[in-house]
LOFIVEX-924452 format. One record per residue (C-alpha): residue in three letters; x, y, z; residue number from 1. Coordinates in pm, 1 decimal. Layout:
N
R  aa        u        v        w   i
R ALA        X        Y        Z NUM
...
This chain:
397
R  aa        u        v        w   i
R MET -11447.3  -8242.0   2818.5   1
R ASP -11792.8  -8133.3   2940.2   2
R HIS -11710.1  -8227.4   3300.2   3
R VAL -11391.3  -8018.9   3280.3   4
R ARG -11588.4  -7721.5   3147.5   5
R ALA -11850.2  -7763.4   3419.7   6
R ALA -11589.5  -7788.9   3694.9   7
R THR -11412.3  -7479.0   3567.4   8
R ARG -11740.7  -7288.9   3546.1   9
R VAL -11822.0  -7377.0   3907.7  10
R LYS -11474.7  -7271.2   4017.8  11
R ALA -11509.8  -6939.5   3836.9  12
R GLN -11854.6  -6877.6   3982.1  13
R GLN -11734.1  -6962.8   4331.3  14
R ALA -11451.0  -6716.0   4287.6  15
R GLY -11705.4  -6448.2   4203.9  16
R ARG -11722.8  -6201.9   3919.4  17
R SER -11483.4  -5969.6   4100.8  18
R PRO -11582.6  -5913.4   4467.3  19
R GLY -11490.6  -6270.5   4562.2  20
R LEU -11159.0  -6271.0   4382.7  21
R PRO -10836.1  -6196.3   4567.3  22
R ALA -10732.1  -5836.7   4506.1  23
R PRO -10503.8  -5782.9   4206.1  24
R VAL -10148.2  -5679.8   4284.9  25
R LEU -10063.8  -5334.1   4149.6  26
R VAL  -9698.1  -5329.1   4051.8  27
R ASP  -9593.8  -4964.4   4023.8  28
R THR  -9270.4  -4941.3   4224.9  29
R PRO  -8928.1  -5103.7   4180.3  30
R THR  -8979.5  -5290.6   4508.3  31
R ALA  -9314.1  -5430.9   4394.2  32
R PHE  -9162.1  -5518.7   4055.4  33
R ALA  -8879.8  -5712.6   4220.3  34
R ALA  -9134.1  -5905.9   4427.8  35
R PHE  -9336.3  -5974.4   4112.4  36
R LEU  -9029.9  -6114.7   3934.2  37
R GLY  -8960.8  -6336.4   4232.8  38
R ALA  -9314.3  -6474.9   4214.1  39
R LEU  -9258.2  -6564.8   3847.5  40
R ALA  -8938.6  -6757.2   3917.7  41
R GLN  -9104.8  -7099.1   3930.4  42
R VAL  -9407.0  -7054.6   3701.8  43
R GLN  -9434.6  -7261.0   3385.5  44
R ARG  -9706.0  -7051.8   3224.1  45
R LEU  -9863.7  -6710.9   3257.4  46
R ALA -10139.3  -6510.3   3091.5  47
R LEU -10082.7  -6162.2   2952.7  48
R ASP -10280.7  -5869.8   2821.7  49
R THR -10214.5  -5500.7   2766.6  50
R GLU -10406.8  -5175.4   2768.5  51
R SER -10301.4  -4873.0   2564.5  52
R ASP -10421.6  -4516.3   2516.4  53
R SER -10479.6  -4532.9   2139.5  54
R LEU -10823.8  -4372.3   2175.1  55
R TYR -10669.8  -4070.7   2349.1  56
R ARG -10323.2  -4017.3   2197.4  57
R TYR -10179.7  -3978.7   1848.1  58
R PHE  -9857.0  -4144.5   1965.5  59
R HIS -10018.4  -4424.6   2163.3  60
R LYS  -9829.6  -4644.6   2407.3  61
R VAL  -9875.0  -4943.1   2637.3  62
R CYS -10013.4  -4809.8   2964.8  63
R LEU -10078.6  -5129.0   3159.7  64
R ILE  -9956.6  -5488.7   3140.7  65
R GLN -10169.3  -5757.5   3301.3  66
R VAL  -9997.2  -6078.5   3406.2  67
R SER -10188.1  -6365.2   3565.2  68
R THR -10051.9  -6683.8   3715.8  69
R ALA -10244.1  -6962.2   3885.0  70
R GLU -10189.8  -6783.3   4217.4  71
R ALA -10234.7  -6411.3   4150.0  72
R ASP -10316.6  -6131.8   3907.2  73
R TYR -10053.5  -5860.0   3862.5  74
R LEU -10108.6  -5519.3   3704.4  75
R LEU  -9779.4  -5366.8   3590.0  76
R ASP  -9773.8  -4989.9   3543.2  77
R PRO  -9510.7  -4905.9   3278.9  78
R LEU  -9580.9  -4534.5   3324.3  79
R ARG  -9450.6  -4556.5   3679.9  80
R LEU  -9187.8  -4830.3   3657.4  81
R PRO  -8843.5  -4708.9   3546.1  82
R ASP  -8723.3  -5036.2   3391.1  83
R LEU  -8926.2  -5334.9   3271.7  84
R GLN  -8637.2  -5510.0   3098.0  85
R PRO  -8602.0  -5795.1   3351.8  86
R LEU  -8948.5  -5914.3   3246.6  87
R GLY  -8807.0  -5975.9   2899.2  88
R ALA  -8616.0  -6283.4   3013.9  89
R VAL  -8941.9  -6449.7   3120.5  90
R LEU  -9121.6  -6360.9   2796.1  91
R ALA  -8834.2  -6499.6   2588.0  92
R ASP  -8800.0  -6819.8   2792.4  93
R PRO  -8928.1  -7118.1   2588.7  94
R ALA  -8988.4  -7309.9   2912.5  95
R VAL  -9262.9  -7062.0   3009.0  96
R GLU  -9584.7  -7064.3   2805.5  97
R LYS  -9729.2  -6719.5   2738.7  98
R ILE -10106.8  -6713.8   2690.3  99
R PHE -10275.5  -6422.6   2512.1 100
R HIS -10613.7  -6353.5   2362.6 101
R ALA -10564.1  -6198.2   2016.7 102
R ALA -10188.6  -6200.6   2066.4 103
R GLU -10085.8  -6002.9   1759.3 104
R ASN -10153.3  -5652.2   1890.5 105
R ASP -10009.6  -5723.6   2235.7 106
R ILE  -9692.2  -5880.5   2099.7 107
R VAL  -9612.8  -5608.3   1847.2 108
R LEU  -9676.4  -5326.8   2096.8 109
R LEU  -9469.6  -5491.9   2369.1 110
R LYS  -9189.8  -5539.0   2116.3 111
R ARG  -9214.1  -5178.4   2000.0 112
R ASP  -9232.4  -5014.8   2342.2 113
R PHE  -8996.3  -5237.5   2540.4 114
R GLY  -8794.1  -5443.5   2293.8 115
R PHE  -8925.5  -5772.9   2434.3 116
R THR  -8897.3  -6098.4   2240.9 117
R PHE  -9129.6  -6395.1   2273.0 118
R SER  -9137.0  -6772.5   2251.7 119
R HIS  -9388.2  -7047.5   2333.9 120
R VAL  -9710.9  -6854.4   2278.6 121
R PHE -10070.6  -6978.6   2299.6 122
R ASP -10342.1  -6754.2   2154.1 123
R THR -10692.8  -6833.1   2279.6 124
R MET -10862.1  -6631.4   2003.1 125
R LEU -10663.9  -6808.8   1732.0 126
R ALA -10739.5  -7142.6   1897.2 127
R ALA -11111.1  -7061.8   1896.8 128
R ARG -11095.3  -6964.3   1528.8 129
R ILE -10914.4  -7286.3   1435.3 130
R LEU -11193.5  -7473.9   1614.1 131
R GLY -11447.3  -7288.2   1399.0 132
R ARG -11612.0  -7097.9   1681.4 133
R ARG -11809.9  -6798.2   1562.3 134
R ASN -11805.2  -6586.1   1880.0 135
R VAL -11433.5  -6560.4   1948.5 136
R GLY -11417.5  -6232.6   2141.2 137
R LEU -11289.9  -6267.2   2496.0 138
R ALA -11612.5  -6142.7   2653.7 139
R ALA -11821.1  -6397.5   2461.8 140
R LEU -11587.2  -6686.7   2543.3 141
R LEU -11565.3  -6603.5   2913.9 142
R GLU -11942.3  -6577.6   2946.0 143
R GLU -11997.6  -6901.4   2753.9 144
R CYS -11727.6  -7105.2   2927.2 145
R PHE -11720.7  -6962.9   3279.5 146
R GLY -12029.3  -6745.9   3326.8 147
R VAL -11803.1  -6441.6   3369.8 148
R GLU -11924.9  -6107.4   3235.0 149
R LEU -11687.1  -5831.3   3126.2 150
R ASP -11796.0  -5468.2   3119.3 151
R LYS -11632.9  -5373.9   2789.1 152
R ARG -11721.9  -5006.9   2839.7 153
R VAL -11426.4  -4975.5   3074.4 154
R GLN -11197.7  -5076.5   2787.7 155
R LEU -11274.6  -4742.7   2621.3 156
R THR -11148.5  -4535.4   2913.5 157
R ASP -10820.0  -4341.8   2912.3 158
R TRP -10556.4  -4589.5   3031.8 159
R GLY -10290.9  -4319.8   3021.8 160
R ARG -10442.3  -4117.0   3306.9 161
R ARG -10330.8  -4167.3   3663.2 162
R PRO -10445.8  -4275.5   3911.2 163
R LEU -10628.4  -4568.2   3757.5 164
R THR -10980.4  -4616.0   3892.5 165
R SER -11096.6  -4923.6   4080.2 166
R GLU -11322.2  -5004.6   3782.4 167
R GLN -11024.2  -4998.6   3548.7 168
R LEU -10816.5  -5217.6   3777.7 169
R ASN -11096.6  -5470.4   3818.5 170
R TYR -11166.6  -5485.1   3444.8 171
R ALA -10796.7  -5516.6   3360.8 172
R ARG -10740.0  -5812.8   3588.3 173
R LEU -11037.8  -6000.5   3443.1 174
R ASP -10888.2  -5969.0   3094.8 175
R SER -10606.6  -6203.7   3195.0 176
R ARG -10752.1  -6384.5   3497.4 177
R TYR -10939.5  -6656.5   3304.3 178
R LEU -10699.1  -6707.0   3014.0 179
R LEU -10528.8  -6999.3   3189.5 180
R PRO -10842.5  -7215.5   3226.2 181
R LEU -10967.3  -7098.0   2886.1 182
R ARG -10641.3  -7217.6   2733.7 183
R ASP -10692.1  -7562.0   2889.1 184
R LEU -11047.9  -7595.9   2758.2 185
R LEU -10950.4  -7495.5   2406.9 186
R ALA -10637.5  -7713.0   2408.0 187
R GLN -10844.3  -8017.2   2503.7 188
R GLU -11089.3  -7946.9   2222.8 189
R LEU -10808.1  -7893.5   1972.1 190
R GLN -10656.6  -8228.6   2064.8 191
R ALA -10992.3  -8407.6   2060.6 192
R ARG -11065.4  -8277.1   1709.8 193
R GLN -10714.7  -8346.1   1573.8 194
R ARG -10639.7  -7976.9   1526.9 195
R TRP -10359.7  -7949.0   1782.6 196
R ARG -10072.9  -7966.9   1531.8 197
R GLU -10238.8  -7705.7   1316.4 198
R ALA -10278.8  -7475.2   1615.1 199
R GLN  -9921.6  -7528.6   1731.4 200
R GLU  -9793.0  -7427.1   1390.6 201
R ALA -10012.6  -7116.9   1389.9 202
R PHE  -9893.5  -7020.6   1738.8 203
R ALA  -9531.4  -7064.3   1627.8 204
R GLU  -9576.9  -6777.1   1379.8 205
R LEU  -9674.2  -6526.4   1649.1 206
R PRO  -9333.0  -6455.1   1811.7 207
R GLY  -9201.4  -6339.9   1473.8 208
R LEU  -9456.3  -6059.0   1438.0 209
R GLU  -9309.2  -5709.0   1423.1 210
R TYR  -9463.9  -5367.1   1465.8 211
R ALA  -9511.7  -5192.1   1131.9 212
R GLU  -9543.1  -4816.5   1157.8 213
R LYS  -9820.8  -4689.9    933.2 214
R PRO  -9715.6  -4351.7    794.9 215
R PHE  -9977.4  -4085.4    749.4 216
R ASP -10146.2  -4127.5    411.9 217
R PRO -10234.8  -3789.9    253.9 218
R ASP -10483.5  -3974.7     32.8 219
R GLY -10641.1  -4149.9    329.9 220
R PHE -10940.2  -3914.9    323.0 221
R TRP -11080.7  -4119.4     32.5 222
R ARG -11153.9  -4399.5    284.1 223
R SER -11391.4  -4180.3    486.2 224
R LYS -11758.2  -4254.4    420.0 225
R VAL -11848.1  -3885.6    435.8 226
R VAL -11663.0  -3799.7    113.0 227
R ARG -11908.9  -3998.0    -95.6 228
R ASP -12157.7  -3711.5    -86.2 229
R LEU -11913.1  -3427.5   -156.2 230
R ARG -11875.4  -3250.8   -489.9 231
R PRO -11523.7  -3235.1   -640.1 232
R ASP -11474.5  -2872.6   -527.2 233
R GLU -11586.7  -2970.3   -176.2 234
R LEU -11347.3  -3265.3   -182.6 235
R ALA -11059.1  -3025.3   -245.3 236
R ILE -11148.2  -2838.7     73.7 237
R PHE -11199.1  -3162.0    266.9 238
R ARG -10849.8  -3273.6    164.1 239
R GLU -10693.8  -2951.7    294.7 240
R LEU -10885.7  -2982.5    622.1 241
R TYR -10779.6  -3347.1    649.4 242
R LEU -10412.6  -3254.5    605.3 243
R TRP -10443.1  -2967.3    855.4 244
R ARG -10614.0  -3194.2   1110.5 245
R ASP -10332.9  -3447.5   1103.9 246
R GLN -10075.4  -3174.2   1171.2 247
R GLN -10280.1  -3053.4   1467.9 248
R ALA -10329.9  -3406.8   1599.3 249
R ARG  -9956.0  -3470.1   1593.7 250
R ALA  -9880.0  -3141.2   1766.6 251
R LEU -10138.9  -3201.7   2038.3 252
R ASP -10077.6  -3579.3   2064.6 253
R LEU -10446.3  -3648.3   2008.3 254
R PRO -10621.5  -3891.7   1775.3 255
R PRO -10741.9  -3693.8   1471.5 256
R PHE -11109.3  -3751.3   1553.9 257
R LYS -11058.1  -3575.1   1886.8 258
R VAL -10945.8  -3261.9   1701.0 259
R LEU -11244.9  -3256.2   1464.5 260
R THR -11454.3  -3543.8   1333.3 261
R ASP -11490.6  -3633.0    967.3 262
R GLN -11852.2  -3517.8    986.6 263
R VAL -11745.4  -3168.1   1093.9 264
R LEU -11482.0  -3154.1    819.1 265
R ALA -11745.7  -3252.1    563.1 266
R ARG -11986.6  -2985.5    686.4 267
R LEU -11718.9  -2717.2    667.4 268
R SER -11632.3  -2839.2    317.3 269
R ARG -11990.8  -2791.9    206.7 270
R GLU -12051.9  -2461.0    383.1 271
R GLN -11708.5  -2313.5    301.9 272
R PRO -11725.8  -2033.2    561.4 273
R SER -11494.1  -1735.7    517.8 274
R ARG -11551.6  -1567.3    857.2 275
R LEU -11503.8  -1688.2   1213.7 276
R THR -11867.1  -1611.6   1293.2 277
R ALA -11979.2  -1851.8   1018.8 278
R LEU -11783.1  -2153.7   1144.9 279
R ALA -12074.0  -2287.5   1356.4 280
R LEU -11837.7  -2440.1   1612.1 281
R ASN -11827.4  -2388.1   1986.7 282
R ALA -11636.0  -2087.7   2115.1 283
R ARG -11343.5  -2294.9   2243.4 284
R LEU -11283.6  -2458.1   1904.7 285
R ILE -11317.0  -2127.2   1720.6 286
R GLU -11065.9  -1964.1   1952.8 287
R ARG -10826.4  -2255.4   1922.9 288
R PHE -10855.6  -2348.1   1555.3 289
R GLY -11070.2  -2083.3   1382.0 290
R PRO -10807.8  -1887.0   1182.9 291
R ALA -10626.5  -2205.6   1075.9 292
R LEU -10953.5  -2363.0    961.5 293
R LEU -11041.5  -2059.6    751.2 294
R GLU -10694.1  -2067.7    596.5 295
R ALA -10730.1  -2438.5    511.2 296
R ILE -11069.7  -2370.7    353.7 297
R ARG -10917.7  -2084.8    152.5 298
R ARG -10639.1  -2313.2     28.5 299
R GLY -10893.0  -2576.3    -67.2 300
R ARG -11088.8  -2332.2   -281.5 301
R GLY -10781.4  -2271.1   -492.7 302
R ALA -10644.6  -2625.8   -490.4 303
R PRO -10661.1  -2869.5   -783.3 304
R LEU -10951.2  -3110.2   -768.2 305
R PRO -10847.4  -3438.0   -599.5 306
R GLN -10792.0  -3738.1   -823.7 307
R PHE -10866.6  -4081.3   -687.4 308
R PRO -10525.8  -4247.3   -637.2 309
R ALA -10422.6  -4518.6   -876.9 310
R ARG -10415.4  -4865.3   -728.2 311
R ARG -10076.8  -4917.0   -570.8 312
R SER  -9856.1  -5198.7   -691.4 313
R ASN  -9724.9  -5459.3   -450.2 314
R GLY  -9386.2  -5420.9   -615.4 315
R GLN  -9431.5  -5725.1   -836.2 316
R GLY  -9650.7  -5565.7  -1099.0 317
R ARG  -9995.7  -5668.6  -1213.4 318
R PRO -10034.0  -6048.6  -1235.9 319
R ASP -10054.7  -6186.2  -1584.9 320
R PRO -10376.6  -6364.8  -1685.9 321
R ALA -10236.9  -6709.6  -1605.7 322
R VAL -10140.0  -6602.8  -1252.5 323
R SER -10479.7  -6440.1  -1202.1 324
R ALA -10654.9  -6755.1  -1317.6 325
R ARG -10451.0  -6970.7  -1077.9 326
R TYR -10521.4  -6727.5   -794.0 327
R ASP -10895.8  -6737.3   -862.4 328
R ARG -10891.8  -7118.2   -865.4 329
R LEU -10698.5  -7122.2   -536.8 330
R ARG -10948.6  -6884.4   -376.4 331
R ALA -11238.6  -7100.8   -487.6 332
R TRP -11063.9  -7410.8   -350.2 333
R ARG -10996.8  -7229.7    -21.0 334
R ALA -11362.9  -7130.5     13.6 335
R ARG -11470.2  -7493.3    -29.3 336
R ARG -11204.1  -7617.4    212.0 337
R ALA -11294.2  -7357.9    473.9 338
R GLU -11665.1  -7437.4    450.5 339
R ALA -11598.3  -7808.8    484.8 340
R ARG -11380.9  -7750.2    792.7 341
R GLY -11615.8  -7489.9    943.9 342
R VAL -11349.7  -7218.4    968.1 343
R ASP -11286.4  -6876.2    816.2 344
R PRO -11096.6  -6886.9    484.7 345
R ASP -10781.5  -6721.9    622.0 346
R ILE -10743.4  -7005.8    873.1 347
R VAL -10682.5  -7231.8    574.0 348
R LEU -10445.0  -6993.3    391.5 349
R ASN -10430.5  -6615.6    366.2 350
R ASN -10441.2  -6417.6     42.8 351
R GLU -10066.9  -6349.6     44.3 352
R ALA  -9992.3  -6722.0     55.4 353
R LEU -10236.7  -6793.8   -227.2 354
R MET -10082.5  -6523.9   -447.1 355
R ALA  -9730.0  -6649.8   -377.0 356
R ILE  -9834.8  -6999.1   -483.4 357
R ALA -10015.3  -6866.2   -791.6 358
R ARG  -9706.8  -6671.8   -899.4 359
R ALA  -9456.9  -6952.5   -832.5 360
R CYS  -9672.8  -7224.2   -992.2 361
R PRO  -9496.1  -7511.2   -812.1 362
R THR  -9527.6  -7857.1   -964.3 363
R THR  -9385.7  -8068.3   -677.6 364
R LEU  -9421.7  -8075.6   -302.1 365
R GLU  -9051.6  -7993.8   -277.0 366
R ALA  -9100.4  -7678.6   -484.2 367
R LEU  -9407.1  -7584.8   -279.6 368
R ALA  -9216.3  -7635.6     46.1 369
R ALA  -8927.1  -7426.9    -87.1 370
R LEU  -9156.2  -7121.6   -100.2 371
R GLY  -9133.9  -7113.9    281.2 372
R ILE  -9499.3  -7025.0    334.2 373
R LEU  -9635.9  -7361.4    452.8 374
R ARG  -9531.1  -7528.3    774.8 375
R PRO  -9530.2  -7911.2    783.8 376
R TRP  -9895.0  -7967.2    881.5 377
R LYS -10035.3  -7742.6    609.3 378
R LEU  -9793.8  -7885.4    356.4 379
R GLU  -9915.4  -8239.6    437.0 380
R GLU -10282.8  -8142.0    461.3 381
R TYR -10313.9  -7909.1    165.4 382
R GLY -10003.5  -7963.3    -48.9 383
R PRO -10128.2  -8228.0   -295.0 384
R GLU -10455.9  -8039.9   -346.7 385
R LEU -10273.8  -7710.5   -403.3 386
R LEU -10057.0  -7870.5   -672.5 387
R ARG -10364.3  -8004.3   -852.4 388
R ILE -10534.6  -7663.3   -837.2 389
R VAL -10225.1  -7484.8   -967.8 390
R ALA -10205.9  -7736.2  -1251.2 391
R GLY -10564.1  -7656.7  -1347.2 392
R ALA -10749.6  -7948.2  -1191.5 393
R VAL -11063.2  -7904.6   -981.3 394
R ALA -11022.9  -8061.9   -639.1 395
R GLU -11320.5  -8205.8   -457.7 396
R VAL -11340.2  -8148.3    -82.9 397
């Protein structure tokens, strides 16, 4: 495998870090989109990535779709293209392998925004994690494997603004450009280390992911680090400011932190100004938000003191002591298994799977399989041990 890695590194270096690469193809007209679809007609695999404007919008959206084949890099502009639906047939085609890095976010956003479905997915980050690699970010893998450096600062730019800059276009194409050779390197290592079946089963879960809208949580302010230093009366004001900020963020389509940061809300909660001149904000913010901020502070002064929310139930109630004991034994077994394999614990089994097994307390492989949480490889690899742990035995790894 070393000679393959070396050959790929040389090829990448010969191609250059961007100046030597062929120019990416910007697809932002129906004519260009039709030509792009024609170029995909015979491909058996392609690499994908997306960029969104989540750092700049409350209601974020996919703003760019990168698609790389062995021959070219395409940058699809969904803000300019009237209809992306024909691409869906390619993404759903099981004969075409779709290669992502950290596929979950891309898949759920593409499903949400365009209604696409997926099949035959390879995730290079998940592959790296199954192999036990510690640096699994794309930038780290590309530098290690191909000597390619990504300027991740460009990732933080506003992908919803038009026109896109040359720096954005160059960065975007590199995010998908090297996924094809990276996939081949990782696939070879997975096969050499007998982890290919495990990876294939993990990849097979990805097309079923769905976007889950996270509703605004009025108690979410408890998760902010700044509230730790606030008195109860100050917390009441912070809560009112937090609720007001979310309303403003929605109305302006801005992330809440771009309205006012948590640090500013905490300062206002401590100072509790009652006049515009005491707000200690710049003139633009005072003009825009001043009266509403003072009103929120006034409401907070008269509001009941916040009570830390009770722990929410998962709908199944608190586990009884026997279930809790089984769950703790399963977690301890998982930690040993993960350490022995050199992977993170969730690569073995996630917490939801462990709790489902602890609650069901299966006594046979058939009963364990009937839970529907283990695909064949994990059932073969871990099943007998899981049954012993559930029964109260201590399994050696």
